[in-house]
C-alpha positions as CSV (number, residue, x, y, z in Angstrom):
1,M,64.3,21.2,-55.7
2,E,62.8,20.8,-52.3
3,R,65.6,21.6,-49.4
4,K,66.7,18.5,-47.9
5,L,67.0,19.6,-44.1
6,V,68.8,16.4,-42.9
7,S,69.9,13.7,-45.7
8,I,72.1,10.7,-45.8
9,Q,75.3,11.9,-47.7
10,R,79.1,11.1,-48.3
11,V,82.3,12.4,-46.6
12,D,83.9,13.7,-49.8
13,A,87.3,14.7,-48.0
14,L,88.9,15.4,-44.5
15,E,91.5,17.6,-43.7
16,P,93.4,18.5,-40.4
17,I,93.1,21.7,-38.5
18,A,96.3,23.2,-37.4
19,G,96.3,23.1,-33.5
20,A,93.5,21.1,-33.3
21,D,93.7,17.2,-31.8
22,N,90.2,16.2,-31.4
23,I,88.7,17.8,-34.5
24,V,89.2,17.9,-38.4
25,K,87.5,19.5,-41.3
26,A,85.2,17.4,-43.5
27,R,83.7,18.5,-46.8
28,V,80.2,17.1,-47.2
29,M,78.6,18.1,-50.5
30,G,79.7,21.7,-51.2
31,W,79.9,22.2,-47.4
32,D,82.7,22.7,-44.9
33,V,81.9,21.3,-41.5
34,V,84.1,20.4,-38.7
35,V,83.6,16.8,-37.0
36,K,85.2,14.7,-34.6
37,K,88.6,13.0,-35.5
38,H,88.2,9.5,-36.3
39,E,84.4,9.3,-36.3
40,L,84.1,9.6,-39.7
41,A,86.5,8.7,-42.9
42,V,86.3,9.8,-46.5
43,G,83.7,8.0,-48.3
44,D,81.7,7.1,-45.2
45,P,77.9,8.0,-45.4
46,C,76.8,10.1,-42.8
47,V,73.9,11.9,-41.6
48,F,74.3,15.7,-42.9
49,F,72.3,18.4,-41.1
50,E,71.8,21.7,-43.0
51,I,72.0,25.2,-41.2
52,D,68.8,25.9,-39.3
53,S,68.1,22.4,-38.7
54,V,66.7,22.1,-35.1
55,L,67.6,18.8,-33.2
56,P,65.1,17.1,-30.8
57,E,65.6,17.5,-27.4
58,G,65.9,14.4,-25.2
59,L,68.0,12.0,-27.3
60,P,71.3,11.0,-26.5
61,W,72.9,11.8,-29.6
62,A,71.8,15.2,-29.7
63,E,72.4,16.4,-26.1
64,F,75.9,18.0,-27.0
65,M,73.6,20.8,-29.0
66,R,71.7,22.0,-25.8
67,P,73.9,24.8,-25.3
68,R,73.2,26.0,-28.9
69,G,69.4,25.8,-28.3
70,F,69.7,22.5,-30.6
71,R,70.1,24.9,-33.6
72,V,72.5,24.2,-36.4
73,K,74.2,27.4,-37.0
74,T,77.3,28.6,-39.0
75,A,80.0,28.6,-36.6
76,R,83.8,29.3,-36.8
77,L,85.9,26.4,-34.8
78,R,89.7,27.0,-34.6
79,G,89.6,29.2,-37.4
80,V,87.4,27.1,-39.8
81,L,84.2,27.9,-40.7
82,S,81.5,25.1,-40.1
83,Q,78.3,25.1,-41.8
84,G,76.4,22.2,-41.0
85,L,76.6,19.0,-38.8
86,A,77.9,15.6,-39.8
87,L,77.3,12.8,-37.5
88,P,78.0,8.9,-38.2
89,V,74.7,7.1,-39.3
90,D,74.4,5.1,-36.1
91,I,72.4,8.0,-34.8
92,L,69.6,6.3,-36.9
93,P,67.0,4.6,-35.1
94,E,67.6,1.0,-34.1
95,G,66.2,-1.4,-37.0
96,V,66.4,1.4,-39.8
97,G,69.0,0.4,-42.5
98,V,71.1,3.0,-43.9
99,P,69.3,4.7,-46.8
100,E,70.7,5.7,-50.1
101,P,72.7,9.1,-50.4
102,G,70.4,12.0,-50.8
103,T,67.6,10.4,-48.7
104,E,65.7,12.9,-46.6
105,V,65.5,11.8,-43.0
106,S,64.7,14.7,-41.0
107,E,61.0,13.4,-40.1
108,L,62.8,10.2,-39.1
109,L,65.0,11.8,-36.7
110,G,62.4,14.5,-35.6
111,V,64.3,17.2,-36.9
112,V,62.3,20.5,-37.8
113,K,63.3,23.7,-39.6
114,Y,63.9,27.0,-37.4
115,E,61.5,29.4,-38.3
116,P,62.1,33.0,-36.9
117,V,58.6,34.2,-37.3
118,I,55.2,32.2,-36.9
119,P,52.5,34.2,-37.9
120,D,49.5,34.7,-35.3
121,T,47.0,32.3,-36.0
122,R,44.5,35.0,-36.0
123,E,46.0,36.3,-39.4
124,I,46.1,32.9,-41.2
125,A,43.5,32.7,-43.7
126,G,44.6,29.2,-45.3
127,A,47.3,27.3,-47.1
128,F,49.7,28.7,-49.5
129,P,47.9,28.4,-53.0
130,G,49.3,25.2,-54.5
131,Q,49.3,27.0,-58.0
132,V,52.4,29.0,-56.9
133,P,55.8,27.6,-56.2
134,K,57.2,28.7,-52.9
135,T,60.0,31.1,-52.6
136,D,62.7,28.9,-50.5
137,E,66.0,29.1,-52.7
138,I,68.6,26.6,-52.4
139,R,72.1,27.1,-51.2
140,L,74.5,26.8,-53.8
141,Q,76.7,24.3,-51.4
142,S,73.9,21.8,-51.5
143,A,73.5,21.6,-55.3
144,L,76.7,22.1,-56.8
145,G,75.6,20.5,-60.1
146,V,73.9,23.6,-61.1
147,L,77.3,25.2,-61.5
148,D,77.6,23.0,-64.7
149,E,74.3,23.4,-65.6
150,M,74.8,27.5,-65.9
151,R,78.2,27.4,-67.8
152,G,77.9,29.3,-70.9
153,R,74.4,30.6,-70.1
154,D,73.7,34.4,-70.0
155,F,72.7,35.2,-66.3
156,Y,72.0,37.9,-63.8
157,V,73.0,38.3,-60.2
158,T,70.5,39.9,-57.6
159,T,71.1,41.2,-53.8
160,K,69.5,38.9,-51.5
161,L,67.3,41.4,-49.2
162,D,67.2,40.6,-45.4
163,G,63.2,41.0,-45.0
164,T,60.4,38.5,-45.1
165,S,58.8,36.9,-48.2
166,A,55.8,38.0,-49.3
167,T,53.5,36.3,-52.4
168,Y,50.5,37.8,-53.8
169,F,48.4,35.8,-56.1
170,R,45.3,36.8,-58.2
171,P,43.7,33.3,-59.3
172,L,41.4,33.5,-62.6
173,D,38.4,33.6,-60.8
174,G,38.6,35.0,-57.4
175,D,40.0,37.6,-55.2
176,L,43.9,38.5,-54.3
177,I,45.3,36.3,-51.9
178,A,48.4,37.6,-50.1
179,C,50.7,35.3,-48.2
180,S,53.8,35.2,-46.1
181,R,56.2,32.5,-46.9
182,N,53.9,29.6,-45.8
183,W,50.4,30.6,-45.3
184,A,47.8,32.8,-47.0
185,L,47.3,35.7,-44.7
186,A,43.7,37.1,-43.5
187,R,43.2,40.4,-44.9
188,G,44.1,42.8,-42.2
189,P,46.6,45.4,-40.9
190,N,49.5,43.2,-41.2
191,P,52.4,44.6,-43.5
192,V,51.6,42.0,-46.2
193,W,48.3,43.3,-47.0
194,R,49.3,46.9,-46.2
195,M,51.7,46.5,-48.9
196,A,49.2,45.0,-51.4
197,D,46.8,48.2,-50.8
198,A,49.7,50.4,-51.2
199,Y,50.6,49.0,-54.7
200,D,46.7,48.4,-55.6
201,L,47.9,44.7,-56.2
202,E,44.3,43.6,-56.7
203,R,43.9,45.9,-59.8
204,V,47.7,45.6,-61.1
205,I,48.2,42.0,-60.9
206,P,46.8,40.3,-64.0
207,P,44.3,37.2,-63.3
208,G,46.3,34.0,-63.2
209,F,49.5,35.8,-62.1
210,A,51.6,35.8,-59.0
211,I,54.3,38.0,-57.9
212,Q,57.1,37.2,-55.1
213,G,59.2,39.5,-53.3
214,E,60.9,40.7,-50.2
215,L,59.4,43.0,-47.7
216,C,61.5,45.1,-45.9
217,G,61.4,48.0,-43.5
218,P,61.2,49.3,-39.8
219,G,60.5,46.4,-37.6
220,I,61.3,43.7,-40.1
221,Q,64.3,41.8,-39.2
222,K,66.9,44.7,-38.2
223,N,65.9,46.8,-41.2
224,R,69.2,46.6,-42.7
225,L,68.6,48.6,-46.0
226,A,67.8,51.4,-43.5
227,L,64.5,52.3,-44.9
228,A,62.3,54.8,-43.8
229,E,58.7,52.8,-44.3
230,H,58.0,49.4,-45.7
231,D,58.6,48.7,-49.2
232,L,58.2,45.7,-51.4
233,F,61.0,44.4,-53.8
234,V,59.9,42.1,-56.3
235,F,62.3,39.0,-57.3
236,S,60.2,36.6,-59.4
237,V,56.6,36.8,-61.3
238,H,55.1,33.4,-62.3
239,D,52.2,32.9,-64.8
240,T,50.0,30.1,-63.3
241,R,48.3,29.5,-66.4
242,A,51.4,28.6,-68.4
243,G,53.3,27.2,-65.4
244,K,56.5,29.2,-65.8
245,F,58.3,32.2,-64.2
246,L,59.0,35.3,-66.6
247,D,62.4,35.6,-68.0
248,H,64.7,38.4,-66.7
249,A,63.8,41.0,-69.2
250,E,60.0,40.4,-68.8
251,L,60.2,40.5,-65.3
252,I,61.7,43.9,-65.4
253,D,59.2,45.3,-68.1
254,F,56.3,43.9,-65.7
255,C,57.4,45.6,-63.0
256,A,58.3,48.7,-64.7
257,E,54.7,49.1,-66.3
258,R,53.3,48.5,-63.1
259,E,55.3,50.8,-60.9
260,L,56.7,47.9,-58.7
261,R,60.2,47.9,-57.3
262,T,62.3,45.0,-58.0
263,V,65.5,43.6,-55.9
264,P,68.5,45.3,-56.8
265,V,70.4,43.9,-60.2
266,E,74.0,43.8,-59.5
267,E,75.2,42.4,-62.6
268,V,74.0,41.0,-65.8
269,V,76.4,38.7,-67.5
270,E,76.1,37.6,-71.5
271,G,77.5,37.0,-74.5
272,D,81.5,36.2,-74.4
273,A,81.5,37.3,-70.7
274,A,79.1,34.5,-69.8
275,A,80.5,32.0,-72.1
276,E,83.7,32.3,-70.4
277,F,82.5,32.7,-67.0
278,P,84.6,30.3,-64.5
279,H,81.9,29.4,-62.2
280,S,83.1,27.8,-59.0
281,L,82.0,27.7,-55.5
282,E,84.8,29.6,-54.4
283,L,84.1,32.3,-56.9
284,W,80.6,32.6,-55.8
285,L,81.3,32.5,-52.0
286,E,83.6,35.7,-52.4
287,R,81.1,37.4,-54.7
288,A,78.4,37.0,-51.9
289,K,80.4,39.4,-49.7
290,G,79.4,43.0,-49.3
291,L,77.2,45.5,-47.9
292,Y,73.9,47.0,-49.0
293,A,74.0,50.2,-51.1
294,D,74.4,53.3,-48.9
295,T,74.5,51.5,-45.7
296,K,77.3,50.1,-43.6
297,H,75.3,46.8,-43.2
298,R,76.4,43.6,-44.5
299,K,74.2,42.3,-47.1
300,E,72.5,38.8,-46.5
301,G,74.2,37.6,-49.9
302,I,73.1,37.0,-53.8
303,V,70.8,35.3,-56.1
304,V,71.9,33.8,-59.4
305,R,69.6,33.2,-62.4
306,P,69.9,32.6,-66.1
307,L,68.4,35.4,-68.1
308,H,65.9,32.9,-69.8
309,D,64.0,30.8,-67.1
310,T,65.4,27.3,-67.3
311,W,64.8,23.7,-66.1
312,S,67.4,22.4,-63.5
313,A,67.8,18.5,-63.7
314,T,69.9,19.0,-60.6
315,L,67.2,20.6,-58.9
316,G,64.3,19.2,-60.6
317,G,62.7,22.7,-61.1
318,R,64.0,26.2,-61.9
319,L,67.7,26.6,-62.4
320,S,68.2,29.3,-59.5
321,W,70.4,29.2,-56.5
322,K,71.6,31.5,-53.4
323,V,74.6,32.0,-51.8
324,I,74.9,33.4,-48.5
325,N,77.3,36.2,-47.2
326,N,79.4,34.1,-44.7
327,D,80.5,37.3,-43.0
328,F,76.7,38.0,-42.5
329,L,76.2,34.5,-41.0
330,L,78.8,34.9,-38.5
331,K,78.3,38.2,-37.3
332,D,74.6,39.1,-38.1
333,E,72.3,36.5,-38.4
334,D,69.6,36.0,-35.8
C-alpha cells in the first residue's frame, strides 16, 4: 500500500481536552489529532494530512503553519499528543466536489512529503529499479485493518533503526545497482557504495535478488546506535524472479550464509502465544518505546511482520507495518 500523504477521511470521535476552550481531540483512522472546537463533527469528512506533509506557502488555509515551516510533525498540545492535521473539506479548490473517503488529494492541494536528505544530483545514476518494491513502511495508525489480518498468525518484531535505507539489486543480466530510498546511485565514494564494496555485494547477491537494509553509523542521522563505523543491517530480501520477499527463516539463513548483519530481532511470537496475542493499537504504541541496545538513545520504533510473507488486502501488498516510538517523535525527531 502506497502511503497516502493527504487523503479524505472521516472524523470517528471527538473528546474534550481538560482546560482547553478552543480545541478538542479528534480520532481519524488510528490517529489522535487536535482540531479547532466546532470546526468538525463526528462523521464529518475531513482532509487529513499525515506526519511529514509539507503544506504549500501562499494559500490562506495553510498560513497558520508558517511558524512550523509548513511541516506537519508530532506535537503535544495541552498535554494531548497530536499526530497529523485534520482540516475541513472546504479547503479543497473551488469547484471540486468532496471525493470519497480514502481518496489521495496531496497533488490537488500542492502538498509534498518532507525529505530530510536529497542526494547530490551528481550521485544519481537513474530511477529506482521497478522490479524491486520500495522500502517505505506504512504506519499502523494509517491501516488499522492489518491488526485483524495478523491475528492468529506467527509473527516477529524487529527494531526500526534510525539510519538511511539502502537497496542493492543484482539484475539477472547486468551489474549491481545500489540505491538510496528513491534513486539508483552512481558508483562512487558515497556510503551506499562503500558498503556494497565492504560486503562484496556484487558477488554475494545472487542474480535476480535484492537486499534492503538500514545504513547506520557516524554522520548518518545522529548515529543513535553509537557505531564506530558505517554498517548495513538487512531487513528484507526480495526474489524478483518469484516476485516475493523471503520468509523470516529464509531471510536469516540468506544473511548468515553471506555474513550480512540483520536488523535486531526483538521477539518471535508463534504457536499458542501468537494465536492468543491481543493485537491492539494501544499495545503496539507502548511496545514501540524503549532504547537502542547498549545505548541511552531512544529507538525510532519497531516493525512487525508475519513469519511467513503474507498478502494484505488492507495494504494491497505485503502484510507489514511500523510503529514509531512517540517519545522519539516528540523529543528526538529532526
